[in-house]
C-alpha distance (Angstrom), angle and dihedral (degrees) to the residues before:
residue distance angle dihedral
X1 . . .
X2 3.91 . .
X3 3.73 90.8 .
X4 3.84 91.1 54.3
X5 3.64 96.0 47.5
X6 3.90 89.7 49.6
X7 3.73 92.7 50.8
X8 3.78 92.2 47.8
X9 3.90 91.9 48.4
X10 3.77 90.7 50.9
X11 3.75 93.3 45.3
X12 3.92 88.3 53.5
X13 3.81 89.8 46.9
X14 3.73 91.8 50.5
X15 3.81 92.4 53.3
X16 3.84 93.2 43.7
X17 3.83 93.7 48.4
X18 3.85 90.2 50.1
X19 3.72 87.6 58.2
X20 3.77 92.5 55.3
X21 3.73 105.7 35.0
X22 3.77 116.2 77.5
X23 3.83 111.1 -129.4
X24 3.82 95.6 25.8
X25 3.72 120.3 104.2
X26 3.74 133.3 169.6
X27 3.87 116.1 -158.8
X28 3.68 99.4 -159.4
X29 3.75 144.5 -6.7
X30 3.80 86.4 -102.3
X31 3.67 90.3 61.9
X32 3.67 90.9 48.9
X33 3.69 91.5 52.6
X34 3.74 93.8 50.4
X35 3.89 89.2 49.7
X36 3.96 86.5 52.5
X37 3.75 91.1 49.1
X38 3.88 91.5 50.7
X39 3.69 92.3 48.3
X40 3.79 90.8 48.9
X41 3.86 90.6 50.8
X42 3.98 91.1 48.2
X43 3.80 89.4 50.3
X44 3.73 92.5 47.8
X45 3.74 97.8 48.1
X46 3.79 108.0 25.6
X47 3.63 100.8 38.1
X48 3.92 96.7 69.8
X49 3.76 88.7 46.7
X50 3.76 93.6 52.3
X51 3.87 92.7 44.1
X52 4.00 86.3 52.2
X53 3.87 91.1 50.8
X54 3.74 96.1 44.4
X55 3.83 95.7 45.5
X56 3.83 95.1 93.5
X57 3.69 90.8 55.2
X58 3.84 90.5 48.6
X59 3.82 92.2 50.7
X60 3.91 92.2 48.2
X61 3.81 91.8 48.7
X62 3.84 94.5 52.4
């Protein structure tokens, strides 16, 4: 349920941001949903890797 709510909110935000940002357009809700899924996948797989690689910098700056 939480995943569906997050995907729905991300989809809505993609559509809203496309209205406000010049040069950004979304053809349909389907396109916005695909963008939301891609962002969710990137967040799921890349975030742990980036946190791992930036951990030494985080520890040094404490």
